[in-house]
SEKOL-74069 format. One line per 5 residues: number of its first residue (from 1); for each residue z negated, x, y negated of N, C-alpha, C. Coordinates in Angstrom, 3 decimals. Each point is the difference from the previous one (the first is absolute). Layout:
% residues N
NUM> Z:X:Y:Z:X:Y:Z:X:Y  ...
% end
This chain:
% residues 245
1> -69.427:114.153:-97.553:-0.570:-1.363:0.552:-1.588:0.056:-0.508  -0.132:-1.069:-0.196:-1.725:-0.677:-0.029:-0.566:0.526:1.043  -0.965:0.849:-0.153:-1.235:0.920:0.574:-0.843:-0.740:0.860  -0.634:-1.503:-1.458:-0.851:-0.869:0.112:0.881:-1.128:1.405  0.914:0.648:0.664:0.572:-1.048:0.651:-0.047:0.286:1.750
6> -0.942:1.218:0.151:-0.339:0.045:0.848:-1.600:-0.337:0.372  -0.450:-0.420:-0.713:-1.335:-0.340:0.303:-0.178:-1.831:-0.145  -1.171:-0.346:0.683:-0.109:-1.392:-0.428:-0.763:-0.695:-0.910  -0.622:1.073:-0.937:-0.882:-0.499:-0.940:0.183:1.174:-1.383  0.980:-0.177:-1.161:-0.616:0.512:-0.821:-1.231:-0.511:-0.833
11> -0.899:0.567:-0.500:-1.545:0.409:-0.931:0.696:0.694:-1.070  0.024:-1.287:-0.988:0.280:0.475:-1.464:-1.236:-0.216:-0.749  0.084:1.330:-1.347:-0.979:0.521:-0.289:-0.147:0.406:-1.401  0.429:-1.050:-1.050:0.126:0.223:-1.039:-0.488:0.230:-0.880  0.125:1.240:-0.738:-1.044:1.002:-0.740:0.531:0.170:-1.587
16> -1.075:-0.427:-0.627:-0.054:0.331:-1.415:-1.324:1.016:-0.349  0.599:1.497:-0.311:-1.160:0.668:-0.879:-0.974:0.030:1.421  -0.125:0.068:1.003:-1.419:0.242:0.787:0.467:1.308:0.715  -0.047:0.875:-1.061:0.227:1.879:0.964:-1.056:0.067:0.491  -1.544:-0.260:0.189:-0.914:0.448:0.521:-0.370:-1.252:0.940
21> 0.996:-0.464:0.424:-0.185:-0.680:1.075:0.832:0.047:0.994  0.944:1.180:0.071:1.130:0.025:0.523:-0.199:1.024:1.454  -0.595:0.638:-0.149:-0.806:0.874:1.047:-0.871:-0.619:1.047  -0.883:-1.325:-0.896:-0.726:-0.875:1.283:1.055:-0.722:0.666  1.068:-0.376:-0.649:1.083:-1.074:0.484:1.053:0.834:0.909
26> -0.056:1.235:0.010:0.850:0.976:0.837:-1.042:-0.083:1.272  -0.961:0.691:-0.092:-1.079:-0.376:1.009:-0.196:-1.492:0.840  -0.330:-0.749:-1.003:-0.448:-1.587:1.199:1.417:-0.169:0.352  1.274:0.240:-0.298:1.115:-0.885:0.254:0.618:0.601:1.130  -0.292:1.372:-0.026:0.587:0.670:0.756:-0.701:0.505:1.398
31> -1.760:-0.740:-0.550:-0.752:0.079:1.828:0.604:-1.616:0.291  -0.010:-0.962:-0.616:0.643:-1.282:0.489:0.983:-0.317:0.700  0.890:0.815:-0.272:1.674:-0.301:0.638:-0.066:0.342:1.401  -1.067:1.064:0.767:0.319:0.257:1.241:-1.054:-1.425:0.792  -0.589:-0.782:-0.672:-0.694:-0.271:0.859:0.717:-1.539:-0.642
36> 1.301:-0.541:-0.924:0.281:-1.458:0.024:0.911:-0.471:0.983  -0.954:-1.175:0.219:0.691:-0.870:1.007:1.263:-0.048:0.047  1.120:0.337:-0.840:1.337:0.255:-0.519:0.490:1.232:0.038  1.523:0.763:0.038:0.365:1.150:-0.568:-0.231:-0.583:-1.232  -0.517:1.050:-1.205:-0.182:-0.305:-1.237:0.169:1.250:-1.083
41> 0.351:0.220:-1.453:0.455:0.567:-0.725:-0.952:-0.734:-1.010  0.623:1.286:-1.194:-0.859:-0.544:-1.184:0.840:0.486:-0.908  0.356:-1.024:-1.045:1.089:-0.264:-0.855:-0.854:0.515:-1.660  -0.710:0.859:-0.650:-0.051:-0.194:-1.083:0.531:-0.395:-1.333  -0.136:-0.571:-0.612:1.015:-0.318:-1.351:-0.984:0.498:-1.213
46> 0.856:0.441:-0.832:-0.479:1.163:-0.837:0.466:-0.924:-1.509  -1.416:-0.791:-0.737:0.460:-1.256:-0.871:0.126:1.229:-1.592  0.537:0.652:-0.041:0.700:0.249:-0.981:-1.536:1.229:-0.580  -0.594:0.546:0.891:-1.336:0.515:-0.160:0.142:1.271:-0.987  -0.745:-0.093:-1.084:-0.350:1.182:-0.832:-0.583:0.960:0.296
51> -1.049:0.026:0.780:-0.753:1.225:0.486:1.134:0.666:1.056  -1.229:0.784:0.559:0.548:1.005:1.141:0.474:-0.735:1.168  -0.341:-1.877:0.732:0.216:-0.512:0.869:1.369:0.225:0.871  0.852:0.578:-0.749:1.816:-0.457:0.244:0.044:1.658:0.784  -0.951:0.959:-0.431:0.555:1.249:0.256:-1.066:0.107:1.831
56> -1.389:-0.540:-0.485:-0.542:0.060:1.393:0.651:-0.921:1.057  0.266:-1.491:-0.253:0.931:-0.589:0.857:1.184:0.563:0.649  0.938:1.060:-0.856:1.110:0.702:0.656:-0.493:1.208:1.249  -1.425:0.835:-0.914:-0.656:0.813:0.791:-0.191:-0.625:1.877  -0.904:-1.258:-0.374:-0.034:-0.735:1.421:0.774:-0.033:0.576
61> 1.287:-0.712:-0.645:1.271:-0.486:1.089:0.654:1.586:0.677  -0.274:0.898:-0.833:0.760:1.022:0.565:-0.780:0.506:1.385  -1.454:-0.229:-0.039:-0.856:0.594:1.080:0.282:-1.192:1.092  0.131:-1.222:-0.186:-0.042:-1.163:0.924:1.575:-0.418:0.665  0.211:-0.263:1.342:1.299:-0.106:0.149:0.521:-1.767:-0.440
66> -1.719:-0.678:0.489:0.453:-1.151:-0.434:-1.023:-0.892:-1.320  0.387:0.708:-1.064:-0.734:0.132:-1.304:1.437:-0.180:-0.889  -0.067:-1.295:-0.612:1.471:-0.030:-0.869:-0.054:-0.078:-1.502  0.699:0.067:-0.683:-0.053:-0.733:-1.369:0.684:0.078:-0.738  0.309:-1.264:-1.379:0.765:-0.261:-0.545:-0.527:0.265:-1.621
71> 0.527:0.130:-1.092:-0.753:0.019:-1.384:0.811:-0.980:-0.965  -0.704:-0.750:-0.853:0.660:-0.623:-0.498:0.063:0.777:-1.469  1.618:-0.343:-0.823:0.032:0.897:-1.061:-1.315:-0.246:-0.925  -0.121:-1.354:-0.256:-1.514:-0.503:-0.986:-0.942:-1.004:0.667  -1.191:0.077:-0.433:-1.025:-1.167:0.458:0.490:-1.095:-0.155
76> 0.205:-0.620:1.265:0.441:-1.950:-0.174:-1.363:-0.906:0.374  -0.821:0.914:0.550:-1.625:-0.710:0.346:-0.215:-0.682:1.144  -0.326:-0.483:1.162:-0.538:-0.051:1.248:0.746:-0.690:0.528  0.966:-1.019:-0.814:0.895:-1.052:0.703:1.422:0.805:0.110  0.404:0.542:-0.260:1.225:1.076:-0.894:-0.329:1.120:1.402
81> -0.785:0.783:0.508:-0.373:0.936:0.622:-0.018:-0.248:1.563  -0.762:-1.437:-0.312:-0.086:-1.074:1.638:1.848:0.134:0.460  0.420:-0.572:-1.278:1.608:-0.902:0.394:1.116:1.423:0.513  -0.555:1.130:-0.568:0.911:1.576:-0.244:-0.258:0.122:0.877  -1.309:-0.081:1.279:-0.197:0.596:1.237:0.795:-1.133:1.046
86> -0.162:-1.131:-0.096:0.544:-0.846:0.748:1.216:-0.015:0.271  0.703:-0.156:-1.132:1.213:0.619:-0.105:1.052:0.789:0.975  -1.413:1.232:0.099:0.625:0.858:0.602:-0.646:0.367:1.463  -0.453:-0.814:0.375:-0.568:0.172:1.388:0.997:-1.007:0.753  0.351:1.112:1.242:0.832:-0.582:1.145:-0.783:-0.329:1.226
91> -1.616:-0.329:0.148:-0.336:0.299:1.150:-0.314:-1.783:0.126  -0.564:-0.471:1.167:0.066:-0.878:0.260:-1.508:-1.186:-1.021  -0.470:1.079:-0.091:-1.716:-0.632:-0.743:-0.059:1.082:-1.325  -0.623:-0.382:-0.789:-0.254:0.278:-1.239:-1.272:0.230:-0.311  -1.337:1.013:-0.565:-1.170:-0.521:-0.352:-0.335:0.618:-1.213
96> -0.866:-0.303:-0.404:-0.301:0.367:-0.938:-1.733:0.206:-0.570  -0.079:1.278:-0.748:-1.295:-0.046:-0.135:-0.124:0.743:-1.406  -1.081:0.087:-0.473:0.055:0.493:-1.653:-0.668:1.627:0.222  0.324:0.822:-1.263:0.233:1.466:0.259:-1.757:0.403:-0.089  -1.126:-1.116:-0.652:-1.469:0.151:-0.181:-0.557:0.679:1.062
101> 0.687:-0.987:1.198:-0.923:0.133:1.363:-1.448:-0.551:0.085  0.323:-1.387:-0.656:-0.997:-0.976:0.159:-0.081:-0.665:1.226  0.790:0.129:0.659:0.360:-0.580:1.317:0.114:1.222:0.915  -0.102:-0.481:1.426:0.220:1.197:1.053:1.215:0.135:0.406  1.322:0.486:-0.146:1.103:0.061:1.438:-0.402:-0.525:0.832
106> -0.837:0.835:1.071:-0.514:-0.278:1.147:-0.331:-1.796:0.077  0.096:-0.799:-0.964:-0.325:-1.198:0.185:1.322:-0.946:0.341  1.391:0.866:-0.637:1.446:-0.601:0.200:0.124:-0.131:1.890  -0.654:0.384:0.891:-0.169:-0.596:0.958:-0.458:-1.397:0.207  -0.666:-0.259:-0.601:-0.491:-1.338:0.013:0.765:-1.143:-0.586
111> 1.173:0.540:-0.664:0.498:-0.694:-0.386:1.323:-0.351:0.929  0.348:1.111:0.573:1.035:0.436:1.064:-0.160:-0.500:0.943  -1.407:-0.381:0.736:0.347:-0.774:1.288:0.295:-1.332:-0.340  0.416:-0.993:-1.236:0.065:-1.003:-0.070:1.462:-0.073:-0.436  0.714:0.864:-0.103:1.255:0.015:-0.987:1.459:-0.347:0.368
116> -0.039:-0.192:1.433:0.441:-0.668:1.111:0.301:-1.593:-0.169  -1.529:-0.061:-0.364:0.341:-1.749:-0.296:-0.133:-0.401:-1.136  -0.244:0.773:-1.286:0.042:-0.573:-1.451:1.239:0.687:-0.744  0.191:0.076:-0.705:1.109:0.209:-1.397:-0.733:0.881:-0.919  -1.378:-0.268:-0.566:-0.764:1.258:-0.322:-1.513:-0.617:0.593
121> -0.688:1.276:0.012:-1.384:0.113:0.301:-0.742:0.888:-1.300  -0.499:-0.668:0.026:-1.053:0.471:-1.589:-1.107:0.514:0.031  -1.037:0.773:-0.491:-1.289:0.194:0.104:-0.386:-0.926:-0.702  -1.575:-0.088:0.138:-1.036:-0.447:-0.727:-1.102:1.186:-0.090  -0.009:0.037:-1.202:-1.367:1.023:-0.294:-1.073:-0.658:-0.016
126> -0.798:0.786:1.113:-1.236:-0.091:0.355:-0.960:0.416:-0.756  -1.071:-0.336:-0.522:-0.850:1.025:-0.388:0.398:0.328:-1.300  0.337:-0.172:-0.547:0.792:0.645:-0.950:-0.577:0.936:-0.824  0.417:1.301:-0.286:-1.119:1.297:-0.674:0.677:-0.319:-1.830  0.098:-1.133:-0.972:0.308:-0.054:-0.769:-1.382:-0.477:-0.701
131> 0.187:0.074:-1.511:-0.895:-0.175:-1.009:-0.053:-1.578:-0.052  -1.431:-0.263:-0.105:0.276:-2.045:-0.364:0.932:-0.605:-0.676  -0.085:0.756:-1.262:1.368:-0.736:-0.912:1.651:-0.064:0.400  0.076:1.431:0.880:1.328:-0.123:0.564:-0.045:-0.825:1.349  -1.063:-0.555:0.462:0.290:-0.665:1.283:0.196:-1.600:-0.366
136> -0.893:-0.202:-1.571:-0.025:-1.680:-0.631:1.599:-0.085:-0.665  0.750:1.105:-0.298:1.206:-0.464:-0.630:1.120:0.047:1.275  -0.275:0.534:0.960:0.468:-0.249:1.358:0.247:-1.153:0.655  -1.556:-0.264:-0.072:-0.194:-1.675:0.310:0.405:-0.928:-0.594  -0.372:0.055:-1.386:0.897:-1.138:-1.009:2.019:-0.037:0.113
141> 0.042:1.332:0.216:2.143:0.058:0.159:0.345:-0.190:1.068  -0.647:0.024:1.243:-0.193:-0.578:1.332:0.179:-1.445:-0.029  -1.411:-0.441:-0.485:0.148:-1.377:0.511:1.074:-0.700:-0.880  0.357:-0.130:-0.939:1.307:-0.058:-1.145:1.420:-0.082:0.555  0.072:0.861:0.828:1.263:0.828:0.803:0.068:-0.795:0.907
146> -1.316:-0.747:0.671:0.597:-0.567:1.230:-0.233:-1.553:-0.472  -0.158:-0.530:-1.181:-0.512:-1.360:-0.373:1.667:-0.184:-0.402  0.817:1.440:-0.931:1.428:-0.511:-0.255:1.078:0.177:0.738  -0.775:1.130:1.132:1.492:0.116:1.380:-0.596:-0.640:1.093  -0.514:-0.537:0.338:-1.160:-0.868:1.892:0.525:1.686:0.480
151> -0.356:0.662:0.280:0.654:1.093:0.917:-1.268:-0.105:0.655  -1.385:-0.100:0.183:-0.944:-0.002:0.555:-0.626:1.126:0.394  0.379:0.723:-1.156:-0.369:1.855:0.443:-1.083:0.388:-0.627  -0.931:0.492:0.597:-1.066:0.378:-0.639:-0.345:1.317:-1.265  0.801:1.224:0.393:-0.040:1.020:-0.923:1.526:0.313:0.383
156> 0.603:-0.283:-0.717:1.111:0.381:-0.281:0.229:1.258:-0.497  -1.291:0.367:-0.436:0.377:1.748:-1.021:-0.389:1.146:0.796  -0.693:-0.652:1.204:0.210:0.860:1.042:0.967:1.022:0.195  -0.106:1.472:-0.027:1.102:0.678:-0.078:0.379:0.997:1.044  -0.096:-1.224:1.437:0.491:1.107:1.419:0.301:-1.877:0.314
161> 1.460:0.179:0.640:0.843:-0.836:0.322:1.329:0.607:0.850  0.672:-0.822:0.745:1.019:0.023:1.308:1.007:-1.179:-0.361  1.026:0.666:0.276:1.065:-1.403:-0.366:1.582:0.056:0.753  0.252:-0.520:0.104:2.199:-0.033:0.395:0.237:0.431:-0.514  0.374:1.497:-0.143:0.775:0.198:-0.786:1.423:-0.809:-0.694
166> 0.524:-1.083:0.929:0.964:-0.451:-0.121:-0.430:-1.455:-0.835  -1.302:-0.030:0.314:-0.409:-1.453:-0.997:-0.251:0.583:-1.590  -0.466:1.197:0.522:-0.598:1.053:-1.718:1.501:0.202:-0.639  0.928:0.236:0.444:0.914:0.257:-0.380:0.481:-1.175:-1.060  0.087:-1.210:0.637:0.307:-1.335:-1.153:-1.057:-0.494:-0.488
171> -1.089:0.275:-0.305:-0.910:-0.425:-1.153:0.377:0.195:-1.628  -0.071:-0.947:-0.350:0.711:-0.233:-2.001:-0.685:0.946:-0.519  0.089:1.348:-0.298:-0.674:0.745:-0.366:-0.375:-0.075:-1.897  -0.996:0.278:-0.487:-0.363:-0.012:-1.433:-1.147:0.425:-0.184  -0.226:0.289:-1.500:-1.354:0.735:-0.255:-1.035:-0.927:0.761
176> -1.253:1.188:0.081:-1.263:-1.232:0.731:0.500:-0.329:1.332  1.254:0.488:1.109:0.356:-1.182:0.498:-1.073:0.508:1.417  -0.545:1.322:-0.641:-0.913:0.243:1.410:-1.108:-1.157:0.719  -0.564:-0.247:-1.335:-1.177:-1.080:0.019:0.554:-1.107:0.693  1.198:-0.774:0.531:0.964:-0.488:0.691:0.216:-0.224:1.100
181> -0.286:1.081:0.531:0.767:0.564:1.664:-0.388:-1.268:0.912  -1.076:-0.507:0.206:0.132:-0.933:0.793:0.754:-1.130:-0.156  -0.143:-0.515:-1.371:0.360:-1.170:-0.096:2.104:0.169:-0.078  0.233:0.933:-0.409:1.313:0.277:0.080:0.724:0.165:1.562  -1.196:0.658:0.833:0.283:0.097:1.359:0.389:-1.410:0.492
186> -0.835:-1.038:-0.383:-0.339:-1.209:0.557:1.343:-1.097:-0.721  0.589:0.517:-1.291:1.569:-0.567:-0.451:0.853:-0.089:1.194  0.096:1.376:0.818:0.410:0.015:0.965:0.153:-0.645:1.363  -1.053:-1.044:-0.082:-0.719:-0.273:1.341:-0.510:0.749:0.752  -0.376:1.447:-0.294:-0.782:1.376:0.453:-1.388:-1.114:0.088
191> -0.746:1.042:1.403:-1.564:-0.341:0.194:-0.506:0.911:-0.272  -1.246:-0.403:-0.607:-0.901:1.137:-0.793:-1.309:-0.075:1.002  -0.708:1.186:0.337:-0.886:0.344:0.293:-1.185:0.832:-0.703  -1.207:-0.161:-0.087:-1.050:0.492:-0.437:-1.058:0.392:0.869  -0.188:1.632:0.094:-0.729:0.808:0.747:-1.036:1.076:-1.330
196> -1.606:0.265:0.290:-0.378:-0.011:-0.757:-0.308:1.504:0.421  0.080:0.965:-1.303:-0.088:1.467:0.183:-0.397:0.582:-0.742  -0.732:1.254:-0.334:-1.312:0.913:-0.377:0.325:-0.107:-1.645  -0.362:0.079:-0.606:0.203:0.583:-1.288:-1.318:1.171:-0.256  0.474:0.433:-0.992:-0.104:1.597:-0.646:-0.314:-0.022:-1.126
201> -1.429:1.260:-0.575:0.368:-0.268:-1.859:1.161:1.244:-0.166  0.316:0.356:-1.245:1.275:0.832:-0.232:-0.941:1.440:-0.155  0.232:0.656:0.493:-0.294:1.499:0.189:0.278:1.084:-0.998  1.711:-0.543:-0.123:0.384:1.175:-0.979:1.394:-0.990:-1.198  0.274:0.367:-1.128:0.955:-0.451:-0.967:-0.558:-1.254:-0.217
206> 0.789:-0.181:-0.845:-0.382:-1.349:-0.915:0.925:-1.345:0.041  -0.889:-1.097:0.392:0.511:-1.462:-0.124:1.281:-0.457:-0.781  1.075:-0.413:-0.091:1.049:-0.544:-0.821:-0.423:-1.082:-0.319  -1.052:-0.679:0.473:0.020:-1.343:-0.688:-0.905:-0.164:-0.646  -0.040:-1.336:-0.922:-1.203:-0.110:-0.887:0.359:-1.536:0.024
211> -0.655:-0.927:-0.964:-0.244:-1.176:-0.357:1.273:-0.989:0.022  1.457:0.788:-0.760:0.938:-0.777:-0.438:0.275:0.201:1.325  0.459:1.143:0.916:0.838:-0.629:1.088:-0.182:0.039:1.068  -1.624:0.054:-0.108:-0.886:-0.663:1.246:0.041:-1.621:0.058  -0.170:-0.332:-1.322:-0.517:-1.374:-0.404:0.929:-0.944:-0.244
216> 0.178:0.458:-1.558:0.931:-0.784:-0.817:1.341:0.016:0.387  0.347:1.071:0.509:1.983:0.129:0.693:0.399:-1.078:0.868  -1.097:0.082:0.938:0.161:-1.105:1.164:0.054:-1.492:-0.037  -0.825:-0.416:-1.310:0.076:-1.295:-0.454:1.423:-0.173:-0.493  0.468:0.845:-0.618:1.461:-0.703:-0.454:0.982:0.501:1.304
221> -0.098:0.575:0.285:0.944:0.428:1.392:-0.203:-1.651:0.661  -1.186:-0.079:0.414:0.287:-1.880:0.976:0.769:-0.400:-0.639  0.307:-0.487:-1.465:0.813:-0.982:-0.441:1.636:0.743:0.157  -0.243:1.333:0.102:1.559:0.199:0.527:0.099:-0.509:1.533  -0.556:0.133:0.738:0.035:0.444:1.322:0.262:-1.541:0.433
226> -0.603:-0.700:-1.080:-0.023:-1.737:0.656:1.922:-0.254:-0.718  0.543:0.365:-1.287:0.761:-0.254:0.124:1.175:0.534:0.592  -0.129:1.041:0.487:0.695:0.506:1.302:0.454:-0.333:0.930  -1.872:-0.836:0.702:0.215:0.123:1.362:1.101:-2.028:-0.094  -0.276:-0.274:-0.820:1.028:-1.469:-0.522:1.518:0.092:0.586
231> 0.237:1.123:-0.342:1.466:1.156:-0.419:0.360:0.709:1.710  -0.660:0.414:0.441:0.627:0.909:1.164:0.534:-0.808:1.109  1.176:1.057:-0.084:0.748:-0.118:1.363:0.073:0.358:1.022  -0.480:-0.565:1.506:-0.243:0.329:1.387:0.999:-0.488:0.304  0.834:0.388:0.756:0.925:-0.449:1.512:-0.149:1.014:0.915
236> 0.945:-0.357:1.128:-0.597:0.406:1.624:1.874:0.237:-0.163  0.567:0.961:-0.051:1.301:0.319:1.163:-0.044:-0.562:1.458  0.957:-0.925:0.585:0.165:-0.576:0.865:1.161:0.901:0.809  1.356:0.048:-0.325:0.706:0.397:0.645:0.849:1.195:-1.017  0.354:1.087:0.418:1.286:1.192:-0.646:0.572:0.978:1.214
241> 1.372:0.329:-0.720:0.588:0.861:1.110:0.514:1.271:-0.755  -0.942:0.399:-1.114:0.550:1.407:-0.309:-1.250:1.348:0.179  -1.406:-0.771:0.473:-1.038:0.883:-0.113:-0.057:0.213:1.593  0.361:1.183:0.161:-0.138:0.672:1.399:-1.625:0.385:0.520  -0.388:-0.023:0.965:-1.554:0.522:0.304:0.463:1.350:1.088
% end
């Protein structure tokens, strides 16, 4: 039995070489779960870490019945880790938060308040605690992405999101997919809402992002999305006689 089926929300936490953040994740996520608007669990996805992250993750999961993990054989990147977590989840909703804790787990409740009416509810980082250069890169990349996708989303890079799992599982995944989650939900005629959430400076570990994967790669990926959008298959089953509920 998939244990995540016992919950309404599975919070996916991709982890790559974040050994210094694991104890903080344990504390913050463990403190949030009893306060969640829905019954929630945590699913760590170890993305081929080469430090002590995976050992610490296993220790945390052994200590908490609502914490689970899966570990990828090799480092595949954020999109691969998110896909693995979504594929594994059996709860009605899936959430996502970065392991750097620059967003607050408590703010999941701000998103969950609207999840019945929208297929994706996502955060907008209010008062971002990043460097001016990093914010400039994000502003340029977000502006170009909005022009290319017409998704109307202000801050697609905000690492705090909640989705209906059935919609998330139908997303056409590819490297860089995480930058296009709102547009990919909209391809399924899903509704998207943006909610301001808090943002904090990184206090431990090192960012895995640099000029290439924050600015250059998203430009290239936009053209891949435009190509895929014209060929995306969307269908709805009207009737069948072989599925029993």
